[in-house]
C-alpha positions in Angstrom: 16.8 130.6 112.7 18.4 132.3 109.8 20.3 130.4 106.9 23.3 131.7 105.2 25.1 130.5 102.1 28.3 128.7 102.5 31.1 131.1 103.3 34.6 130.2 102.1 36.5 127.0 101.5 37.2 126.3 105.2 33.6 126.1 106.1 31.6 124.0 103.6 28.6 123.5 105.9 25.7 125.8 105.7 25.9 128.5 108.4 22.6 128.6 110.4 22.4 131.5 112.7 20.5 130.6 115.9 19.5 133.7 118.1 19.0 132.9 121.8 17.0 135.7 123.6 17.7 136.7 127.1 15.1 134.6 128.7 16.7 131.5 127.2 20.2 131.7 128.4 21.9 132.2 131.8 24.4 134.9 130.9 24.3 137.9 133.2 26.0 141.2 132.5 27.0 141.2 136.3 29.4 138.4 135.5 31.1 140.4 132.6 33.9 142.7 133.6 33.3 146.4 133.5 36.0 146.9 131.0 34.6 144.5 128.6 31.1 146.1 128.8 32.8 149.6 128.4 34.6 148.4 125.2 31.4 147.0 123.6 29.3 150.0 124.6 31.8 152.5 123.0 32.2 150.5 119.8 28.5 150.3 119.4 28.2 154.1 120.1 30.8 154.6 117.3 28.6 152.8 114.9 30.3 149.4 115.1 29.2 146.0 115.9 30.7 144.6 119.1 30.2 141.2 120.7 31.7 139.2 123.6 33.1 136.1 122.0 34.9 132.9 122.6 35.8 131.3 126.0 34.1 133.8 128.0 30.7 133.2 126.3 31.3 129.5 126.6 32.2 129.5 130.2 29.3 131.8 131.2 26.9 129.5 129.5 28.3 126.7 131.5 27.8 128.6 134.8 31.5 129.5 135.3 33.1 132.9 136.0 35.6 133.7 133.2 38.6 136.0 134.1 39.4 136.9 130.4 37.1 138.7 128.0 37.5 138.9 124.2 35.5 141.2 121.9 34.9 140.8 118.2 34.0 143.7 116.0 33.7 144.9 112.5 36.0 147.8 113.5 39.5 147.7 112.1 42.4 147.7 114.5 43.2 151.3 113.5 39.5 152.4 114.1 39.7 150.6 117.6 42.7 152.5 118.5 41.2 155.8 117.5 38.3 155.1 120.0 40.5 154.0 122.9 43.7 155.9 123.8 44.5 153.2 126.4 45.1 150.7 123.4 47.8 149.3 121.3 48.0 146.9 118.2 49.8 143.7 118.6 50.6 140.6 116.5 51.6 140.0 113.0 50.0 136.7 112.0 46.7 138.4 112.9 46.6 141.9 114.4 44.6 142.5 117.4 44.2 145.4 119.8 44.7 145.3 123.6 42.7 147.8 125.5 43.9 148.3 129.0 42.0 149.1 132.2 44.4 149.1 134.9 45.6 145.5 135.3 42.9 144.1 133.0 43.4 143.7 129.2 40.5 143.4 126.9 41.4 141.9 123.6 39.5 143.1 120.6 39.7 141.4 117.3 38.3 142.5 114.0 36.0 140.0 112.3 38.1 137.5 110.3 37.2 136.8 106.6 38.5 133.8 104.6 42.1 134.0 103.4 40.9 133.3 99.9 38.5 136.3 99.9 38.9 138.9 97.1 40.7 142.1 97.8 37.6 144.1 97.0 35.9 142.7 100.1 38.7 144.1 102.5 38.6 147.4 104.4 40.8 150.2 103.0 42.9 150.2 106.0 43.2 146.5 106.2 43.7 145.0 102.8 44.0 141.2 102.0 47.2 140.1 104.0 46.8 136.4 103.9 49.7 134.2 103.0 50.2 130.3 103.1 53.1 128.0 102.8 53.3 125.4 100.1 51.8 122.8 102.4 48.8 125.1 103.1 50.0 126.3 106.6 48.5 129.6 107.2 51.3 132.2 107.8 49.4 135.4 107.8 45.8 136.0 108.2 45.1 139.7 108.4 41.8 139.3 106.2 38.7 141.0 107.6 35.1 139.8 107.0 31.6 139.6 108.4 30.2 138.4 111.7 29.1 135.1 109.8 32.6 134.6 108.2 34.2 135.3 111.7 32.2 132.6 113.1 33.2 130.2 110.5 36.9 131.1 110.8 37.0 130.2 114.5 38.6 126.9 115.7 35.8 125.1 117.8 32.3 125.4 117.8 31.9 125.9 121.5 34.4 128.9 121.2 32.3 130.4 118.4 29.4 131.9 120.4 28.8 135.5 120.5 27.0 137.7 123.2 25.5 141.0 122.4 25.5 143.0 125.7 23.2 145.6 124.2 20.4 143.2 123.1 21.3 140.6 125.8 21.2 137.8 122.8 23.5 135.0 122.2 24.3 134.2 118.5 25.2 130.7 117.6 26.2 130.1 113.9 27.9 126.6 114.0 25.9 124.6 116.5 28.1 125.4 119.4 25.2 125.4 121.9 24.3 121.8 120.9 28.0 120.7 121.2 28.0 122.4 124.7 24.9 120.3 125.6 26.6 117.2 124.1 29.9 118.0 125.9 31.7 117.6 122.6 34.7 119.4 121.2 34.3 119.8 117.4 36.4 121.7 114.9 34.5 124.0 112.6 34.6 123.0 109.0 36.6 120.1 107.5 39.2 118.9 110.2 42.0 118.0 107.9 41.9 121.3 106.1 41.7 123.3 109.3 44.6 121.4 110.8 46.6 121.9 107.7 46.1 125.7 107.9 47.2 125.7 111.5 48.4 122.6 113.1 48.3 124.1 116.6 44.5 123.6 116.4 45.2 119.9 117.2 46.7 121.0 120.4 43.8 123.2 121.1 41.3 120.4 120.5 43.2 118.4 123.0 43.5 121.2 125.4 39.9 122.1 125.5 38.7 118.5 125.7 40.9 118.2 128.9 39.9 121.5 130.3 36.1 120.9 129.9 36.2 117.3 130.5 34.5 117.0 127.0 34.7 114.2 124.5 36.3 114.9 121.1 33.9 114.7 118.2 34.7 111.5 116.1 35.6 113.4 112.9 37.6 115.9 114.7 39.6 113.2 116.5 40.1 111.0 113.4 42.0 113.7 111.4 44.6 114.1 114.0 46.7 111.2 113.4 46.7 112.2 109.7 47.9 115.6 110.4 50.0 115.4 113.5 53.4 115.6 111.6 52.4 119.1 110.5 53.3 120.2 114.0 56.9 119.9 112.9 56.4 123.1 110.8 55.4 125.2 113.8 58.0 127.7 115.1 59.7 126.5 118.3 58.8 129.8 120.1 55.1 129.2 119.3 55.2 125.6 120.6 56.7 127.0 123.8 53.6 129.3 124.2 51.3 126.2 123.6 53.2 124.3 126.2 52.4 127.0 128.8 48.7 126.8 127.8 48.7 123.0 127.8 50.5 122.2 131.3 50.2 125.4 133.3 46.6 126.2 133.4 45.3 123.7 136.1 44.4 120.6 134.0 48.0 119.3 133.2 47.2 115.8 134.1 44.1 115.4 131.9 46.0 117.1 129.2 48.9 114.7 129.3 46.5 111.9 129.0 45.0 113.4 125.9 48.5 114.2 124.5 49.6 110.6 125.0 46.3 109.2 123.6 46.8 111.0 120.3 50.7 110.7 120.3 51.2 114.5 120.1 53.8 114.7 123.1 56.6 113.6 120.7 56.3 116.9 118.7 57.2 119.0 121.9 59.4 116.5 123.8 60.4 113.8 121.4 62.9 111.9 123.8 60.7 112.1 126.9 57.9 110.6 124.7 60.1 107.7 123.9 61.1 107.1 127.4 57.6 107.2 128.9 56.4 104.7 126.3 59.2 102.2 127.4 59.5 102.8 131.1 56.5 103.0 133.6 58.6 104.9 136.2 59.3 107.6 133.7 55.6 107.9 133.0 54.8 107.9 136.8 57.3 110.8 137.3 55.8 112.9 134.5 52.3 112.2 135.7 53.2 112.9 139.3 54.5 116.2 138.1 51.3 117.1 136.2 49.2 116.3 139.2 51.2 118.2 141.7 51.2 121.2 139.4 47.4 121.1 139.1 47.1 120.8 142.9 49.2 123.9 143.5 47.3 125.9 140.9 44.0 124.8 142.7 45.5 125.8 146.0 46.4 129.2 144.7 50.2 128.5 144.9 52.7 129.8 142.4 54.0 127.4 139.7 57.0 127.8 137.3 57.5 126.3 133.9 61.0 125.4 135.0 59.9 122.8 137.5 57.4 120.9 135.2 60.1 121.2 132.3 62.7 119.7 134.7 60.3 116.8 135.4 59.4 116.2 131.7 63.1 116.1 130.8 64.4 114.3 133.8 64.1 110.8 132.1 66.3 112.0 129.3 68.8 113.9 131.6 69.2 110.7 133.9 69.8 108.5 130.9 72.6 110.8 129.6 74.1 111.3 133.1 74.3 107.5 133.5 76.1 107.1 130.2 78.5 109.8 130.9 79.4 108.3 134.4 80.0 105.0 132.8 82.5 106.7 130.5 84.3 107.9 133.5 83.1 111.5 133.9 82.8 112.8 137.5 79.2 113.0 138.8 78.7 116.7 138.8 80.3 117.4 135.5 78.4 114.5 134.1 75.1 115.9 135.3 75.9 119.4 133.9 76.7 117.9 130.5 73.6 115.7 130.6 71.4 118.6 131.3 72.9 120.7 128.5 72.3 117.7 126.0 68.8 117.3 127.0 68.0 121.0 126.7 69.8 121.5 123.4 68.1 118.5 121.9 64.6 119.9 123.1 65.1 123.4 121.7 65.5 122.0 118.3 61.7 121.3 118.5 60.4 123.7 121.2 62.2 126.9 122.5 63.0 127.2 126.3 63.9 130.6 127.4 67.0 130.9 129.5 65.0 132.2 132.5 63.6 128.7 132.8 66.5 126.6 131.4 69.0 127.8 134.0 66.8 126.8 137.1 66.1 123.5 135.4 69.8 122.7 135.3 70.1 123.8 139.0 67.4 121.7 140.1 68.9 118.6 138.3 72.4 119.3 139.7 71.0 119.9 143.2 69.9 116.3 143.2 73.5 115.2 143.6 74.2 117.8 146.3 71.2 116.5 148.2 72.9 113.1 148.6 75.4 114.7 151.0 74.3 114.2 154.6 77.4 115.4 156.5 79.3 118.5 157.1 78.4 122.2 157.5 77.6 122.6 153.7 75.0 120.0 154.0 73.2 121.8 156.7 73.6 125.1 154.7 71.9 123.7 151.6 68.6 124.4 153.2 69.2 128.1 152.8 70.0 127.9 149.3 67.5 129.8 146.9 67.1 126.6 144.9 66.7 124.2 147.8 63.0 124.1 148.0 62.4 123.4 144.3 65.1 120.7 144.4 63.7 119.2 147.5 60.2 119.1 146.0 61.7 117.5 142.9 63.3 114.9 145.0 60.0 113.9 146.7 58.6 113.9 143.2 61.1 111.2 142.1 60.3 109.2 145.3 56.6 109.6 144.6 57.2 108.1 141.1 58.7 105.1 142.7 62.5 105.9 142.4 64.7 104.6 145.2 66.8 107.4 146.9 67.7 105.8 150.0 65.1 107.7 152.0 66.7 110.9 151.2 63.3 112.7 151.0 62.4 111.9 154.5 65.9 112.7 155.8 65.8 116.3 154.4 62.1 116.6 155.6 63.2 115.8 159.2 66.2 118.2 158.9 64.2 121.2 158.0 62.1 120.8 161.1 65.2 121.3 163.3 66.9 124.7 164.4 70.1 125.7 162.6 72.1 124.5 165.7 70.3 121.1 165.8 71.0 120.7 162.0 74.7 121.1 162.6 74.5 118.5 165.3 72.7 116.1 163.1 75.1 116.4 160.1 78.1 116.2 162.5 76.8 113.1 164.2 75.6 111.2 161.3 77.7 108.1 160.6 76.2 107.6 157.1 78.8 106.7 154.5 77.6 109.3 152.1 77.6 107.2 149.0 74.9 107.9 146.6 72.1 105.5 147.0 72.1 102.5 144.8 69.3 102.7 142.2 66.9 99.9 141.9 65.0 101.3 139.0 64.8 99.5 135.7 67.7 100.6 133.3 66.3 103.0 130.7 67.2 102.6 127.0 69.0 105.4 125.3 66.9 107.6 123.0 66.4 106.2 119.6 68.4 108.1 117.0 
């Protein structure tokens, strides 16, 4: 074990390098993609250091089979692109290089230094490009450093493990291996300072605790309530990217539980957060959506952010819809307006691209169309491109305990009939076509 002096203000603890030789870990090169091995080999041949780092090393040590492989190196982004013609530099907050091998992309990052490092410590092509807001939020972080500094600058100890594919060794600077054994998610350095630099780290703590089924280190957890408000400073577009990582990676249900435990959902969906705190049926709907999404991912089925967003905002949409109806607005215009209001209020906190907001509105408005059970138009709804998503959403509402007058079963039975039989069924039904009476508890309007 090799000791280093403290490096930078974000990591006050002493860095202790623990080198784990080949015979003391379970990582095998055959579980690493050829593209990642080629990148590391060429970087080493060019005189640079190169290590597999992050989630891939963590998952390999846990016996998993990672799909994404990230490389850390002391080569600058420009030096990396000089070595790989099949590469390009991306990013502004911290520049990285994507090296493409067919459909596979290997992400290569230059060792990060501390944003308070001196200019003289920076490579000539890199320079010190660190910038912070008045509150301490790290706005730009193109500061290069050493392997030890890079380890200290990473977010979580379990994601700060490095694998040398040339010597077959694992480098652990921040006791990440011990945290893996303890099944603990721990922020590197002082949690409050690290959250202040980048509040999204709180979402990452929650996400990895849910993904790995790990507990959160007490000090790491204790700082979240004190810093959660800083998520309000994060750009709406970046929060949408984090939303995708939180809820569309196969462990949405566990992530939701953690988000609610630390009261973080309100920084992405403030109105939804209020409703699910006050109404058990709203909570049941959102949880059902998360569970169904996880199941589809586990089964290899496609998922879309539009569906889970529609579920997350449905309690809000329904409340606005009910209010507009009571004011005398016809059902379909009321639903359309309710959806517009809910989306507009949400994008003030988290952006929603139009390619998802439009299908969301169609799913909501289709809930009214599904209440029609007579006439040719009712039979033809099954052929509509949005029918399947709307039908699944209807079943989700019923799964959460909402009374729909057994609409779900009716549409399930109709789909099993031939087109001719469907027309006969909708023509022969003597149902009075009124929208089913809701038996659910009245939801309060969102607090101002």
